[in-house]
C-alpha positions as CSV (number, residue, x, y, z in Angstrom):
1,M,89.8,96.3,110.5
2,T,91.8,98.7,112.8
3,D,90.5,96.9,115.9
4,A,91.6,93.6,114.4
5,I,95.1,94.9,113.7
6,E,95.4,96.2,117.3
7,K,94.2,92.9,118.7
8,L,96.8,91.0,116.7
9,L,99.6,93.4,117.7
10,A,98.6,93.0,121.4
11,Q,98.4,89.2,121.0
12,A,101.9,89.2,119.4
13,A,103.3,91.4,122.2
14,Q,101.9,89.0,124.8
15,S,103.3,86.0,123.0
16,R,106.8,87.5,122.8
17,R,106.7,88.2,126.5
18,E,105.7,84.6,127.1
19,K,108.6,83.3,124.9
20,R,106.2,82.0,122.2
21,P,107.9,83.5,119.1
22,A,106.1,81.3,116.6
23,D,102.7,82.5,117.8
24,A,103.9,86.2,117.8
25,H,105.2,85.7,114.3
26,R,101.9,84.3,113.0
27,D,99.9,87.2,114.5
28,L,102.3,89.8,113.1
29,L,102.1,88.4,109.6
30,Q,98.4,88.7,109.8
31,A,98.6,92.2,111.2
32,V,100.9,93.2,108.3
33,A,98.5,91.7,105.8
34,L,95.5,93.5,107.2
35,A,97.4,96.8,107.4
36,R,98.4,96.5,103.7
37,Q,94.8,95.6,102.8
38,A,93.5,98.7,104.7
39,R,96.3,100.9,103.3
40,D,96.9,102.1,106.8
41,S,100.5,103.2,106.7
42,A,100.8,104.0,110.4
43,K,99.5,100.5,111.4
44,L,101.7,98.9,108.8
45,A,104.8,100.7,110.1
46,R,104.1,99.4,113.6
47,A,103.4,95.9,112.4
48,V,106.5,95.5,110.3
49,T,108.6,97.0,113.1
50,E,107.3,94.4,115.5
51,L,107.7,91.7,112.8
52,G,111.3,92.7,112.3
53,R,111.9,92.4,116.1
54,I,110.4,88.9,116.2
55,E,112.3,87.9,113.1
56,R,115.5,88.9,114.8
57,D,114.5,86.9,117.8
58,M,114.0,83.9,115.6
59,G,117.3,84.4,113.8
60,H,115.7,85.3,110.4
61,T,118.2,87.9,109.5
62,D,117.2,88.7,106.0
63,A,113.5,88.9,106.9
64,A,114.2,91.1,109.9
65,L,116.3,93.4,107.7
66,A,113.5,93.7,105.1
67,S,110.9,94.5,107.8
68,Y,113.0,97.2,109.4
69,Q,113.9,98.7,106.1
70,E,110.2,98.9,105.1
71,A,109.4,100.5,108.5
72,A,112.2,103.1,107.9
73,A,110.8,103.9,104.5
74,I,107.3,104.5,105.8
75,Y,108.6,106.7,108.7
76,R,110.8,108.6,106.3
77,E,107.9,109.3,104.0
78,H,105.8,110.5,106.9
79,A,108.6,112.5,108.5
80,D,108.3,110.7,111.8
81,A,111.8,111.5,113.0
82,L,112.2,109.5,116.2
83,K,110.6,106.3,114.8
84,L,112.7,106.7,111.7
85,A,115.9,106.9,113.8
86,H,114.8,103.8,115.8
87,A,114.1,101.8,112.6
88,V,117.4,102.9,110.9
89,R,119.4,102.0,114.0
90,H,117.9,98.5,114.0
91,V,118.9,98.2,110.3
92,G,122.4,99.1,111.4
93,D,122.3,96.6,114.2
94,I,121.4,93.8,111.8
95,Y,124.2,94.7,109.4
96,Q,126.6,94.9,112.3
97,D,125.6,91.5,113.6
98,A,126.1,90.1,110.1
99,G,129.6,91.5,110.0
100,R,128.8,94.2,107.5
101,A,130.3,97.2,109.2
102,P,130.5,99.4,106.1
103,A,126.8,99.0,105.7
104,A,126.0,99.5,109.4
105,E,128.0,102.7,109.9
106,P,125.9,105.1,107.8
107,C,122.8,103.8,109.5
108,F,124.2,104.6,113.0
109,H,125.4,108.0,111.9
110,E,121.9,108.8,110.4
111,A,120.1,107.6,113.6
112,L,122.5,109.6,115.8
113,A,122.1,112.8,113.7
114,I,118.3,112.5,114.1
115,Y,118.5,111.8,117.8
116,R,120.9,114.6,118.5
117,A,118.8,117.1,116.6
118,H,115.5,116.2,118.1
119,P,114.5,118.0,121.4
120,E,112.4,115.0,122.7
121,T,114.9,112.2,122.2
122,P,114.8,109.8,125.2
123,P,118.3,109.3,126.7
124,L,117.9,105.5,126.5
125,E,117.2,105.7,122.7
126,L,120.3,107.9,122.3
127,A,122.4,105.5,124.4
128,N,121.2,102.6,122.3
129,A,122.3,104.4,119.2
130,V,125.7,105.5,120.5
131,R,126.7,102.1,121.8
132,P,126.7,100.2,118.5
133,L,128.7,102.9,116.8
134,A,131.2,102.8,119.8
135,L,131.5,99.0,119.2
136,L,132.0,99.5,115.4
137,K,134.8,102.1,116.0
138,D,136.4,99.9,118.7
139,D,136.4,96.9,116.3
140,A,137.9,99.1,113.5
141,G,140.8,100.3,115.8
142,A,139.5,103.9,115.9
143,F,140.2,103.9,119.7
144,D,140.0,107.6,120.4
145,E,136.6,107.9,118.8
146,A,135.5,104.6,120.5
147,D,136.6,105.9,123.9
148,R,134.5,109.1,123.5
149,L,131.5,107.2,122.4
150,W,131.7,104.5,125.1
151,E,132.0,107.3,127.7
152,E,128.9,109.1,126.3
153,A,126.9,105.9,126.2
154,K,127.9,105.0,129.8
155,D,126.8,108.4,131.1
156,L,123.5,108.1,129.2
157,Y,122.8,104.6,130.6
158,A,123.7,105.8,134.1
159,S,121.3,108.7,133.7
160,V,118.4,106.3,133.3
161,N,119.8,103.7,135.7
162,V,120.3,101.0,133.0
163,L,123.0,99.2,134.8
164,P,123.8,96.4,132.3
165,G,124.5,99.2,129.8
166,V,126.8,101.0,132.3
167,A,128.6,97.7,133.0
168,Q,129.3,97.0,129.3
169,C,130.4,100.5,128.5
170,A,132.7,100.8,131.5
171,A,134.2,97.4,130.8
172,R,134.9,98.5,127.3
173,L,136.6,101.6,128.6
174,A,138.7,99.5,130.9
175,L,139.9,97.5,127.9
176,L,140.8,100.6,126.0
177,A,142.7,102.0,129.0
178,R,144.5,98.7,129.3
179,R,145.6,98.8,125.6
180,R,147.0,102.2,126.3
181,E,148.7,101.0,129.4
182,D,146.7,103.5,131.5
183,T,146.5,101.1,134.5
184,E,144.8,103.7,136.8
185,R,141.9,104.4,134.4
186,A,141.6,100.7,133.6
187,R,141.3,100.0,137.3
188,R,138.7,102.7,137.8
189,M,136.6,101.7,134.8
190,L,136.7,98.0,135.8
191,A,135.6,98.9,139.3
192,E,132.7,100.9,137.9
193,A,131.8,98.1,135.6
194,S,131.9,95.5,138.4
195,A,129.7,97.7,140.7
196,A,127.1,98.2,137.9
197,A,127.0,94.5,136.9
198,E,126.6,93.3,140.5
199,S,123.9,95.9,141.3
200,S,122.1,95.0,138.1
201,G,121.7,91.3,139.1
202,D,122.1,90.5,135.4
203,Y,124.1,87.2,135.0
204,N,125.4,88.1,131.5
205,S,126.7,91.4,132.7
206,V,128.5,89.9,135.6
207,R,130.0,87.2,133.4
208,Y,131.2,89.7,130.8
209,V,132.8,91.9,133.4
210,N,134.6,88.9,134.9
211,E,135.9,88.0,131.4
212,V,137.2,91.5,130.9
213,R,138.8,91.3,134.4
214,S,140.6,88.1,133.4
215,W,141.8,89.5,130.2
216,I,143.2,92.6,131.9
217,A,144.8,90.6,134.6
218,G,146.4,88.2,132.1
């Protein structure tokens, strides 16, 4: 049964790469069912995590939330700290996307506490946990805290050469500087954001930085 689960997970990953979410969803539902039948908690956690990801891709918010919450519960029970942090952060992301900031914030704080305490936390995972909390604080008007978090996320993304992340964080810092009428810092951050976006070759990053530039200029 373990081999069957692994095969389904591999098929689902391939389908997701090929933009075939319905096929991935079908295989992941089967993988979850087999893992439950086998009482294999490790495989179940992997399967529901991947199911949560494809549910988000398909816009199935409630189903995605339930999947990530189940994964988090399993990882918590088995004291798998980094996977727990990853699942909890995704729970927070889903709450945030749904406009439920009060529910999202404790998830982000828990994930960050785990990541900061763990000696083997990958910088990209930490960056991906800092960024949504920065956005939450920014939206709430807690600009000093948001500024600190955007700066941290930017440096983390730069350390692993994730240029779209650098572009977004630097652009956000430019906006914060503009609100404070710190034109020199706004200029520097916007220049950094532009350079990162152009180097990334990512259309969405370039478009976002151009939008920020227009807002600042206006």
